[in-house]
DOGU-935315 format. One line per 4 residues: number of its first residue (from 1); their letters; for each residue x, y, z of N, C-alpha, C. Coordinates in pm, whole numbers, plus 50000, padded with zeros to 5 digits. Layout:
<numis>
NUM> A> X/Y/Z/X/Y/Z/X/Y/Z; ...
</numis>
This chain:
<numis>
1> MLYL> 54712/94054/43566/54670/93942/43650/54589/93842/43566; 54626/93715/43574/54555/93611/43501/54466/93536/43599; 54336/93537/43575/54237/93476/43664/54210/93334/43621; 54250/93237/43705/54229/93096/43677/54153/93030/43792
5> DNAA> 54044/93095/43833/53958/93042/43939/53813/93045/43892; 53792/93004/43767/53660/93015/43707/53559/92917/43763; 53604/92811/43832/53509/92722/43899/53444/92792/44017; 53512/92894/44072/53454/92970/44183/53349/93067/44133
9> TTPV> 53383/93141/44029/53286/93232/43967/53345/93287/43839; 53258/93341/43754/53300/93399/43627/53243/93540/43615; 53304/93625/43532/53247/93758/43510/53118/93749/43429; 53032/93847/43447/52909/93853/43368/52944/93886/43223
13> RPEV> 52890/93809/43131/52917/93833/42990/52844/93958/42942; 52904/94035/42851/52838/94157/42802/52701/94127/42740; 52688/94016/42669/52559/93983/42606/52452/93958/42712; 52495/93902/42825/52401/93874/42934/52356/94004/42998
17> LEAM> 52450/94092/43024/52415/94221/43084/52321/94300/42993; 52347/94296/42865/52262/94367/42769/52120/94310/42770; 52110/94176/42776/51977/94113/42776/51900/94145/42903; 51970/94159/43014/51905/94184/43143/51858/94327/43161
21> TPYL> 51928/94422/43102/51908/94564/43133/51763/94611/43119; 51689/94574/43014/51550/94622/43005/51463/94580/43122; 51497/94466/43186/51413/94416/43295/51463/94464/43432; 51567/94546/43429/51611/94619/43548/51569/94765/43541
25> TRWF> 51524/94807/43425/51492/94949/43403/51347/94966/43357; 51322/94953/43227/51189/94984/43176/51084/94880/43217; 51115/94751/43202/51018/94645/43228/51053/94575/43359; 51053/94654/43465/51099/94608/43597/50988/94545/43680
29> GNPS> 50870/94529/43625/50752/94495/43705/50758/94359/43771; 50669/94343/43868/50647/94215/43933/50568/94128/43836; 50617/94010/43799/50545/93930/43699/50409/93879/43744; 50378/93895/43872/50244/93857/43919/50144/93972/43907
33> SRHT> 50193/94091/43874/50105/94208/43864/50028/94207/43732; 49901/94244/43740/49815/94241/43622/49804/94380/43560; 49919/94429/43515/49921/94553/43438/50033/94541/43334; 50048/94642/43251/50138/94632/43136/50281/94601/43177
37> VGEA> 50331/94669/43279/50470/94649/43319/50489/94508/43377; 50393/94464/43458/50401/94330/43515/50387/94222/43409; 50296/94243/43314/50275/94143/43210/50396/94130/43118; 50465/94240/43094/50589/94233/43014/50694/94151/43087
41> AADA> 50702/94169/43218/50796/94090/43297/50757/93942/43295; 50628/93914/43306/50582/93775/43303/50613/93709/43170; 50595/93782/43062/50628/93727/42930/50776/93694/42919; 50860/93783/42971/51005/93760/42967/51043/93638/43052
45> LDDA> 50976/93623/43166/51003/93509/43253/50964/93378/43184; 50849/93378/43120/50804/93258/43047/50900/93225/42934; 50945/93327/42864/51038/93304/42753/51170/93248/42805; 51222/93301/42915/51346/93250/42973/51330/93104/43014
49> RRRV> 51215/93071/43069/51188/92933/43112/51190/92838/42991; 51128/92880/42882/51127/92798/42761/51269/92780/42705; 51348/92885/42710/51484/92879/42655/51571/92783/42737; 51559/92790/42868/51635/92697/42953/51591/92553/42926
53> ARVL> 51461/92532/42920/51408/92397/42896/51456/92342/42763; 51468/92427/42663/51512/92382/42531/51656/92329/42538; 51742/92397/42610/51881/92350/42624/51885/92214/42694; 51801/92197/42796/51801/92074/42875/51725/91961/42808
57> GMRA> 51640/91993/42713/51553/91891/42653/51441/91852/42747; 51391/91948/42824/51283/91924/42919/51165/92015/42884; 51058/92006/42959/50943/92092/42939/50963/92223/43014; 50906/92329/42963/50919/92458/43030/50867/92451/43174
61> GDVV> 50761/92376/43196/50705/92364/43330/50793/92291/43428; 50898/92224/43379/50991/92154/43468/51092/92248/43533; 51106/92368/43479/51214/92460/43519/51170/92547/43635; 51249/92545/43742/51227/92631/43859/51346/92724/43870
65> FTSG> 51323/92854/43865/51431/92951/43884/51460/92966/44033; 51589/92965/44068/51632/92974/44208/51734/93086/44223; 51783/93102/44345/51884/93205/44372/52026/93155/44347; 52041/93033/44295/52174/92982/44266/52182/92832/44285
69> GTEA> 52304/92780/44276/52324/92637/44287/52294/92581/44424; 52329/92655/44528/52303/92605/44664/52154/92586/44688; 52074/92685/44651/51929/92669/44669/51875/92557/44581; 51926/92547/44458/51879/92441/44369/51909/92303/44427
73> DNLA> 52028/92286/44485/52062/92158/44547/51976/92131/44670; 51955/92232/44752/51870/92215/44870/51729/92176/44831; 51674/92244/44731/51538/92214/44688/51529/92073/44629; 51632/92033/44555/51631/91899/44496/51636/91791/44603
77> VKGI> 51735/91797/44691/51755/91690/44789/51642/91689/44891; 51615/91804/44952/51509/91810/45053/51371/91794/44990; 51348/91865/44879/51215/91866/44820/51173/91731/44766; 51264/91661/44696/51230/91529/44643/51217/91428/44757
81> ALAA> 51309/91435/44855/51306/91339/44965/51181/91355/45051; 51146/91478/45084/51030/91499/45170/50900/91460/45098; 50894/91485/44969/50776/91442/44895/50766/91290/44891; 50881/91223/44875/50881/91076/44874/50844/91020/45010
85> LEHH> 50887/91089/45116/50849/91047/45251/50698/91055/45269; 50641/91164/45223/50497/91183/45238/50418/91084/45154; 50464/91057/45032/50386/90975/44938/50399/90827/44965; 50518/90778/44999/50531/90634/45019/50630/90595/45128
89> GARH> 50657/90686/45220/50736/90651/45337/50883/90630/45314; 50934/90672/45198/51078/90658/45171/51156/90743/45270; 51266/90688/45320/51342/90762/45422/51492/90731/45409; 51540/90728/45284/51679/90694/45257/51733/90783/45147
93> VITT> 51847/90844/45171/51913/90930/45073/52048/90870/45038; 52079/90866/44910/52211/90820/44863/52284/90937/44799; 52409/90956/44840/52495/91055/44778/52639/91005/44790; 52736/91092/44773/52876/91050/44784/52948/91145/44880
97> PIEH> 53064/91103/44933/53138/91190/45026/53212/91304/44957; 53208/91312/44823/53282/91417/44754/53190/91526/44701; 53065/91528/44746/52969/91627/44696/52996/91766/44755; 52938/91865/44689/52938/92001/44743/52861/92002/44874
101> EAVL> 52900/92093/44963/52835/92100/45094/52686/92125/45084; 52640/92187/44976/52496/92211/44962/52418/92081/44957; 52476/91979/44897/52412/91847/44893/52432/91774/45025; 52556/91772/45073/52585/91697/45196/52509/91752/45316
105> ESAR> 52504/91883/45329/52433/91942/45443/52282/91925/45430; 52231/91922/45309/52088/91896/45291/52055/91754/45335; 52141/91659/45301/52119/91521/45345/52126/91510/45497; 52222/91580/45558/52235/91576/45704/52115/91641/45772
109> FLQR> 52059/91744/45711/51937/91805/45763/51824/91702/45767; 51808/91629/45658/51704/91526/45653/51727/91419/45759; 51852/91386/45784/51884/91287/45886/51851/91338/46025; 51889/91462/46054/51871/91517/46190/51725/91543/46222
113> FHGF> 51651/91598/46128/51517/91646/46158/51404/91556/46108; 51434/91462/46021/51328/91377/45966/51363/91229/45971; 51474/91194/46034/51507/91054/46054/51551/90977/45932; 51597/91046/45829/51644/90977/45709/51776/90906/45736
117> AITL> 51797/90794/45669/51927/90728/45665/52003/90780/45543; 52134/90796/45559/52219/90844/45450/52319/90736/45415; 52332/90706/45288/52440/90622/45239/52534/90707/45155; 52663/90709/45194/52766/90777/45117/52841/90671/45037
121> LDVD> 52826/90675/44908/52887/90575/44821/53038/90591/44816; 53109/90480/44821/53253/90486/44804/53287/90535/44664; 53395/90612/44653/53448/90654/44524/53588/90596/44509; 53635/90583/44386/53770/90531/44366/53873/90642/44385
125> EHGR> 54000/90610/44360/54107/90707/44386/54099/90829/44296; 54018/90820/44190/54000/90933/44100/53870/91010/44127; 53789/90958/44221/53664/91025/44254/53544/90978/44174; 53554/90864/44109/53441/90813/44030/53357/90713/44111
129> VSPD> 53229/90712/44082/53133/90622/44146/53104/90506/44051; 53113/90384/44101/53080/90268/44021/52929/90246/44022; 52868/90221/43906/52725/90187/43904/52694/90066/43992; 52787/89971/44001/52763/89853/44086/52753/89891/44233
133> VLAA> 52834/89988/44275/52829/90035/44414/52693/90101/44441; 52646/90180/44345/52513/90241/44360/52406/90133/44365; 52414/90035/44278/52312/89929/44274/52301/89857/44408; 52417/89834/44473/52417/89763/44601/52356/89846/44712
137> ALRS> 52358/89978/44698/52310/90066/44805/52162/90098/44795; 52102/90080/44678/51963/90118/44658/51867/90031/44738; 51764/90096/44789/51657/90025/44860/51528/90043/44781; 51456/89938/44768/51332/89945/44692/51234/90041/44758
141> PSDE> 51169/90124/44680/51070/90216/44738/50952/90143/44801; 50934/90017/44764/50826/89941/44825/50861/89895/44966; 50991/89899/44999/51034/89865/45134/51015/89986/45226; 50992/89959/45353/50984/90070/45448/51121/90138/45453
145> GGTA> 51119/90269/45441/51246/90342/45440/51322/90329/45311; 51252/90312/45199/51317/90297/45069/51391/90423/45027; 51465/90413/44917/51546/90524/44869/51457/90633/44810; 51468/90752/44867/51386/90866/44824/51451/90942/44710
149> VVSI> 51584/90955/44714/51655/91031/44612/51801/90990/44611; 51858/90988/44491/52003/90972/44473/52055/91105/44420; 52153/91164/44487/52206/91294/44447/52356/91283/44426; 52399/91306/44303/52539/91289/44267/52584/91406/44180
153> GYAN> 52705/91453/44205/52762/91560/44124/52804/91507/43988; 52756/91569/43883/52791/91531/43746/52941/91551/43725; 52994/91663/43772/53137/91692/43764/53179/91754/43897; 53287/91702/43954/53328/91749/44086/53386/91889/44082
157> NEVG> 53350/91970/44179/53391/92110/44178/53538/92131/44216; 53600/92035/44281/53740/92052/44321/53838/91988/44225; 53814/91863/44187/53911/91792/44104/53866/91773/43960; 53740/91804/43930/53692/91800/43792/53652/91664/43740
161> TVQD> 53651/91562/43825/53612/91428/43781/53467/91427/43733; 53444/91362/43619/53311/91353/43559/53256/91212/43578; 53133/91204/43626/53068/91074/43648/52999/91026/43521; 52979/90894/43515/52900/90835/43407/52753/90848/43446
165> AAAL> 52699/90966/43422/52565/90998/43470/52460/90905/43410; 52472/90873/43283/52371/90789/43218/52367/90650/43281; 52483/90595/43312/52488/90462/43374/52430/90467/43515; 52460/90570/43589/52407/90584/43725/52255/90601/43722
169> AAVA> 52206/90679/43626/52061/90698/43614/51992/90567/43582; 52050/90489/43493/51989/90362/43456/51979/90268/43576; 52083/90265/43658/52082/90180/43778/51976/90229/43876; 51971/90360/43900/51872/90415/43993/51731/90382/43947
173> HERR> 51707/90393/43818/51572/90373/43766/51528/90226/43772; 51626/90136/43773/51590/89995/43789/51517/89970/43921; 51551/90054/44022/51485/90041/44152/51385/90155/44175; 51352/90226/44067/51251/90335/44072/51290/90447/44166
177> APLH> 51420/90472/44175/51469/90584/44257/51505/90701/44165; 51465/90824/44198/51500/90938/44115/51645/90980/44133; 51709/91022/44023/51847/91071/44027/51851/91221/44008; 51913/91289/44104/51941/91432/44093/52088/91450/44059
181> LDAV> 52115/91530/43953/52252/91565/43917/52281/91708/43958; 52387/91726/44037/52440/91859/44061/52534/91889/43944; 52486/91970/43850/52561/91999/43728/52615/92141/43727; 52632/92199/43845/52677/92338/43855/52809/92360/43781
185> QAAG> 52902/92264/43792/53032/92281/43726/53033/92230/43582; 52929/92160/43542/52930/92094/43411/52883/92182/43297; 52797/92279/43325/52739/92361/43219/52848/92430/43137; 52833/92425/43007/52930/92486/42918/53044/92393/42880
189> WLTL> 53059/92284/42951/53165/92186/42921/53110/92052/42875; 52997/92009/42933/52941/91876/42909/52796/91888/42864; 52746/91784/42797/52605/91784/42759/52518/91789/42884; 52407/91861/42873/52308/91867/42980/52178/91801/42938
193> SAAE> 52179/91730/42828/52058/91673/42770/51996/91570/42864; 51870/91591/42899/51799/91496/42984/51783/91361/42914; 51766/91363/42783/51750/91238/42710/51879/91156/42711; 51992/91222/42698/52121/91152/42697/52162/91104/42835
197> LGYD> 52136/91184/42937/52186/91155/43071/52086/91079/43157; 51957/91097/43131/51856/91019/43202/51823/91067/43343; 51867/91185/43382/51840/91234/43517/51693/91270/43535; 51654/91281/43662/51519/91325/43696/51516/91471/43741
201> AISL> 51631/91520/43789/51641/91659/43832/51785/91703/43813; 51803/91833/43783/51937/91886/43758/51948/92027/43814; 52061/92056/43878/52087/92187/43937/52192/92261/43856; 52171/92391/43837/52263/92476/43763/52278/92610/43834
205> AGHK> 52393/92675/43815/52418/92806/43876/52465/92903/43769; 52405/93021/43767/52436/93118/43663/52577/93173/43667; 52631/93195/43786/52760/93266/43792/52878/93181/43751; 52855/93053/43720/52962/92969/43665/52970/92980/43513
209> IGAP> 52871/93043/43448/52864/93046/43302/52843/93188/43248; 52877/93288/43327/52869/93424/43276/52741/93498/43304; 52655/93444/43392/52537/93515/43441/52569/93569/43581; 52487/93656/43636/52518/93711/43767/52506/93609/43879
213> KGTG> 52576/93636/43989/52553/93560/44111/52407/93580/44155; 52354/93481/44223/52215/93490/44267/52116/93442/44163; 52165/93372/44060/52075/93314/43960/52105/93165/43947; 52000/93086/43928/52019/92943/43914/51890/92875/43873
217> VLAV> 51898/92744/43854/51783/92666/43809/51787/92528/43874; 51670/92481/43915/51648/92339/43937/51542/92297/43837; 51576/92201/43753/51477/92145/43661/51441/92005/43710; 51311/91980/43725/51262/91854/43779/51155/91799/43686
221> RGRV> 51171/91675/43646/51069/91614/43560/50933/91617/43630; 50830/91645/43552/50697/91663/43609/50645/91545/43688; 50693/91425/43656/50642/91307/43727/50703/91292/43866; 50804/91372/43900/50873/91360/44029/50812/91459/44127
225> PLEP> 50747/91413/44233/50690/91505/44331/50799/91587/44399; 50768/91713/44429/50866/91805/44488/50798/91888/44595; 50847/91877/44717/50795/91957/44828/50874/92087/44835; 50809/92203/44835/50885/92329/44842/50954/92344/44977
229> VLHG> 51065/92416/44976/51134/92448/45100/51121/92597/45135; 51076/92677/45038/51043/92818/45063/50893/92834/45044; 50826/92885/45146/50680/92898/45142/50639/93044/45142; 50530/93070/45075/50482/93208/45067/50374/93221/44963
233> GGQE> 50404/93299/44858/50302/93330/44759/50279/93224/44654; 50355/93117/44655/50330/93007/44563/50380/93028/44422; 50480/93116/44405/50536/93135/44271/50606/93008/44223; 50646/93009/44095/50711/92892/44033/50625/92766/44048
237> RGRR> 50496/92784/44020/50399/92673/44025/50398/92607/44163; 50414/92688/44264/50408/92640/44401/50533/92574/44452; 50640/92572/44372/50760/92499/44411/50868/92587/44472; 50856/92721/44453/50957/92811/44507/50895/92949/44521
241> SGTE> 50847/92980/44642/50781/93108/44663/50881/93222/44666; 50832/93340/44631/50913/93460/44627/50900/93528/44493; 50896/93661/44494/50886/93735/44368/51003/93698/44278; 50973/93659/44155/51076/93609/44065/51174/93719/44023
245> NVAG> 51299/93679/44010/51406/93766/43960/51404/93759/43808; 51321/93842/43746/51301/93832/43602/51429/93861/43526; 51497/93970/43561/51622/94004/43493/51723/93891/43511; 51729/93833/43631/51821/93723/43655/51787/93601/43571
249> AVGF> 51657/93571/43557/51615/93458/43474/51652/93480/43327; 51630/93602/43279/51667/93635/43141/51818/93621/43123; 51894/93672/43220/52039/93662/43213/52086/93518/43216; 52024/93437/43303/52061/93296/43311/52035/93225/43179
253> ATAL> 51917/93245/43123/51881/93179/42997/51977/93220/42886; 52013/93347/42881/52106/93395/42778/52242/93331/42794; 52293/93327/42917/52424/93267/42943/52424/93119/42911; 52316/93048/42947/52310/92905/42921/52308/92876/42771
257> ELAE> 52231/92953/42697/52227/92935/42552/52364/92959/42490; 52431/93066/42532/52564/93095/42479/52662/92983/42512; 52658/92937/42637/52748/92830/42679/52725/92703/42599; 52599/92671/42573/52567/92550/42498/52610/92563/42352
261> TERA> 52590/92680/42295/52629/92703/42156/52780/92688/42138; 52856/92734/42235/53002/92735/42225/53066/92608/42283; 52987/92522/42342/53039/92414/42426/53138/92322/42356; 53099/92265/42244/53185/92164/42180/53320/92223/42140
265> QAAA> 53316/92340/42081/53441/92402/42037/53527/92442/42156; 53465/92499/42257/53541/92541/42375/53601/92421/42447; 53525/92314/42462/53574/92196/42532/53695/92136/42462; 53691/92126/42331/53804/92070/42257/53927/92160/42268
269> RVSA> 53908/92289/42252/54021/92383/42257/54085/92387/42396; 54001/92399/42499/54054/92413/42634/54114/92282/42684; 54058/92168/42645/54115/92039/42683/54259/92026/42636; 54285/92069/42514/54421/92060/42460/54516/92150/42538
273> IRDR> 54472/92270/42571/54555/92361/42649/54578/92306/42789; 54472/92250/42847/54485/92190/42981/54585/92077/42982; 54578/91988/42884/54669/91874/42880/54814/91918/42868; 54840/92019/42789/54977/92073/42776/55022/92134/42908
277> FVAR> 54934/92205/42973/54966/92267/43102/54996/92160/43207; 54913/92056/43214/54934/91950/43311/55068/91882/43289; 55099/91849/43164/55225/91783/43132/55344/91870/43171; 55333/91999/43150/55444/92090/43181/55464/92102/43332
281> VLGA> 55354/92109/43407/55366/92117/43553/55424/91988/43608; 55373/91874/43563/55423/91746/43614/55570/91725/43577; 55609/91776/43462/55748/91763/43422/55843/91854/43497; 55791/91968/43542/55877/92067/43607/55880/92056/43758
285> VPSA> 55780/91993/43817/55768/91989/43963/55767/91843/44009; 55876/91791/44060/55881/91649/44098/55776/91609/44201; 55739/91703/44289/55642/91669/44394/55497/91677/44348; 55474/91721/44225/55337/91743/44178/55266/91611/44148
289> ALTG> 55141/91604/44187/55055/91490/44154/54921/91544/44107; 54876/91497/43990/54745/91537/43939/54637/91467/44018; 54534/91541/44059/54421/91481/44130/54299/91477/44038; 54211/91381/44066/54095/91363/43981/54123/91261/43872
293> DPVH> 54020/91227/43796/54034/91127/43692/54116/91184/43576; 54220/91111/43531/54305/91165/43424/54235/91169/43289; 54128/91093/43272/54057/91089/43144/53919/91153/43155; 53841/91109/43252/53704/91158/43269/53706/91281/43359
297> RLPG> 53745/91395/43300/53756/91518/43380/53709/91636/43297; 53671/91742/43366/53627/91863/43298/53740/91921/43213; 53709/91971/43094/53813/92033/43011/53883/92150/43080; 53810/92220/43165/53864/92342/43223/53922/92329/43361
301> TASF> 53953/92207/43407/54003/92188/43543/54135/92111/43543; 54233/92165/43615/54359/92096/43642/54390/92118/43789; 54394/92011/43867/54416/92023/44011/54533/91934/44052; 54613/91985/44143/54735/91917/44183/54750/91920/44335
305> TFAG> 54831/91826/44385/54890/91841/44518/55040/91855/44499; 55102/91927/44593/55247/91951/44589/55305/91916/44726; 55342/91788/44741/55393/91740/44870/55511/91826/44916; 55513/91853/45047/55621/91932/45103/55597/92081/45101
309> TSGE> 55477/92122/45061/55443/92265/45058/55315/92288/45138; 55272/92411/45141/55137/92448/45183/55065/92501/45061; 54946/92449/45035/54872/92497/44920/54847/92647/44927; 54814/92697/45044/54788/92841/45058/54914/92922/45030
313> AVLL> 55030/92870/45071/55155/92941/45045/55185/92944/44896; 55160/92833/44827/55180/92830/44682/55087/92932/44615; 54963/92942/44662/54869/93038/44604/54918/93182/44620; 54972/93213/44736/55025/93348/44758/55142/93377/44664
317> ELER> 55229/93278/44647/55342/93296/44556/55293/93313/44412; 55194/93236/44374/55139/93250/44240/55079/93388/44217; 55008/93438/44317/54948/93571/44301/55055/93679/44288; 55167/93662/44358/55279/93756/44342/55330/93755/44199
321> RGVV> 55314/93641/44134/55361/93627/43995/55249/93651/43895; 55136/93702/43941/55028/93743/43850/54929/93637/43813; 54921/93529/43892/54826/93421/43863/54734/93401/43983; 54604/93408/43959/54504/93387/44064/54442/93249/44044
325> SSSG> 54450/93165/44148/54387/93033/44144/54332/93005/44283; 54310/92878/44317/54249/92848/44447/54300/92714/44499; 54268/92688/44625/54307/92560/44685/54196/92456/44676; 54083/92493/44620/53970/92401/44609/53841/92480/44604
329> SACA> 53738/92428/44666/53608/92493/44665/53615/92630/44731; 53560/92732/44664/53555/92865/44724/53472/92866/44851; 53375/92775/44860/53288/92770/44978/53363/92724/45102; 53480/92659/45084/53558/92612/45198/53683/92696/45220
333> AGSD> 53696/92808/45148/53814/92891/45160/53830/92939/45304; 53954/92936/45352/53982/92981/45488/53975/92871/45592; 53927/92754/45555/53918/92643/45649/54055/92578/45665; 54086/92535/45788/54210/92464/45813/54198/92315/45785
337> EPSH> 54076/92270/45759/54054/92127/45736/54099/92089/45594; 54157/91969/45579/54190/91924/45443/54065/91902/45362; 54078/91907/45231/53964/91888/45142/53895/91755/45168; 53764/91761/45196/53689/91637/45217/53683/91553/45089
341> VLVA> 53694/91619/44974/53694/91547/44847/53819/91461/44834; 53935/91523/44856/54061/91449/44842/54073/91339/44946; 54031/91367/45069/54039/91266/45174/53952/91146/45138; 53832/91171/45084/53744/91060/45044/53803/90980/44929
345> MGVD> 53890/91043/44851/53956/90974/44740/54081/90899/44787; 54109/90904/44916/54222/90830/44970/54351/90908/44980; 54347/91039/44959/54467/91121/44971/54495/91147/45118; 54621/91134/45158/54660/91162/45295/54620/91305/45332
349> PEIA> 54562/91327/45450/54516/91462/45486/54625/91568/45477; 54749/91534/45513/54857/91633/45504/54888/91668/45359; 54883/91569/45271/54902/91597/45129/54784/91677/45075; 54664/91645/45123/54544/91717/45076/54554/91866/45106
353> RTAV> 54624/91903/45211/54639/92045/45245/54729/92120/45147; 54795/92048/45058/54883/92113/44960/54813/92135/44827; 54683/92111/44819/54611/92115/44691/54603/92255/44633; 54615/92262/44501/54595/92386/44426/54514/92351/44301
357> RFTF> 54410/92432/44276/54319/92406/44164/54326/92521/44064; 54341/92487/43937/54338/92585/43828/54215/92555/43744; 54130/92654/43726/54009/92635/43645/54001/92746/43542; 53981/92706/43418/54002/92793/43304/53871/92846/43245
361> PHSL> 53875/92961/43182/53754/93015/43118/53726/92944/42986; 53601/92948/42944/53564/92888/42816/53633/92958/42699; 53674/93083/42719/53735/93161/42612/53886/93138/42599; 53945/93057/42684/54090/93037/42682/54135/92989/42544
365> SEPL> 54239/93055/42490/54284/93019/42356/54435/93009/42343; 54510/93054/42444/54656/93053/42436/54715/92953/42535; 54829/92891/42502/54894/92799/42595/54929/92868/42727; 54942/92787/42830/54968/92839/42965/55108/92802/43012
369> DAVA> 55204/92803/42921/55340/92766/42956/55397/92857/43065; 55370/92987/43054/55422/93081/43153/55361/93055/43290; 55235/93013/43292/55171/92980/43420/55235/92855/43480; 55260/92755/43398/55326/92634/43447/55463/92668/43505
373> DAVA> 55535/92758/43439/55666/92800/43491/55649/92873/43624; 55543/92953/43636/55517/93024/43762/55483/92925/43873; 55411/92818/43839/55381/92714/43937/55511/92653/43989; 55600/92616/43898/55727/92555/43938/55807/92650/44028
377> ASVI> 55813/92776/43991/55887/92874/44071/55823/92892/44208; 55692/92890/44213/55622/92909/44339/55644/92791/44433; 55640/92671/44379/55664/92553/44462/55806/92553/44516; 55902/92588/44432/56041/92597/44478/56054/92699/44591
381> AVSG> 55980/92810/44579/55990/92917/44677/55939/92876/44814; 55846/92785/44821/55787/92748/44950/55831/92611/45001; 55894/92530/44917/55928/92393/44956/56029/92391/45069; 56004/92300/45164/56100/92277/45269/56114/92388/45370
385> TGGT> 56019/92483/45371/56029/92597/45464/55905/92609/45549; 55833/92497/45563/55712/92503/45646/55600/92582/45585; 55603/92595/45452/55495/92667/45385/55517/92816/45378; 55640/92863/45405/55669/93006/45390/55769/93024/45279
389> RAP> 55789/93147/45238/55882/93176/45130/56024/93143/45172; 56100/93088/45076/56239/93061/45103/56317/93192/45110; 56422/93201/45196/56499/93325/45203/56580/93347/45075
</numis>
């Protein structure tokens, strides 16, 4: 079985498991405890924080360990917005209609319970946001109800489109609005450098880069106020209460360092394999259409629609042929609704229901010609039969 659903999750890397094991066994202490076992855990937590900060080009104190990407996005959108509301009455959130539900639902929460206005920026047919569109939507923080936070996905989780984060950050900063990047899908493929990208906050998830599920980070520049959404013992410098997952933090830091070390080489290698795969699928399947930006896209993502089929039926046929992939976001699996990402990009809802996404591991080194052939055979098997196998 060939697993090509790495945007949904990845296996834990052996190096990560090895790094975590001492903090699940011998040095298992609570890092708030003032004894040898607890202090060893606290030292490991501090070291993991420094290692993550080094990859991002931020200060160790900017790093907040979370339970994953969803919590990191919630803390970023709600925490920055609520702090801005308290400090200067800002009550406006800007995002896009193609974001992960963790961002969109956080914005809707602010709208329902705190009276925030939401602006969803238009995206083009490839899913990209124009800096000019963002500039037109920004409200000065000096105005009543000014923009509290701009939250945009660095790379889209369904179609792989990559935004010009640096340009968007520059526009936001002209109006003194903070930019949060959801970079859950970007780690290991794209630079995460705060200096290069100019973001004020960034969300990451461990299980996309070979760390365990339940690990993640929100890094927030110290000058950006952040209201916690989890209250209790005041861990993580008061920004995220709860006993810290020390082993998870160590595993996350290890995975992030490995991903960053391998990034340039992996991105170049996998991009070439992806391009060959895309060309072969488009050449073999007349109904196939590539979704997402053809140039500004993640190296490890190839997503298509196949008019005249059912995406779920194609997936079943592919699995029969030994290929595991997905129809889009794992968080929306099982839904009868068409992809909100594709619909926002202008894809007809019926065509959007035919979407299939292939996402590749960083270790991919061999061409995927056999997979492309399996795609063609699978589409033929379901075409013209209402989404079921042909007799």
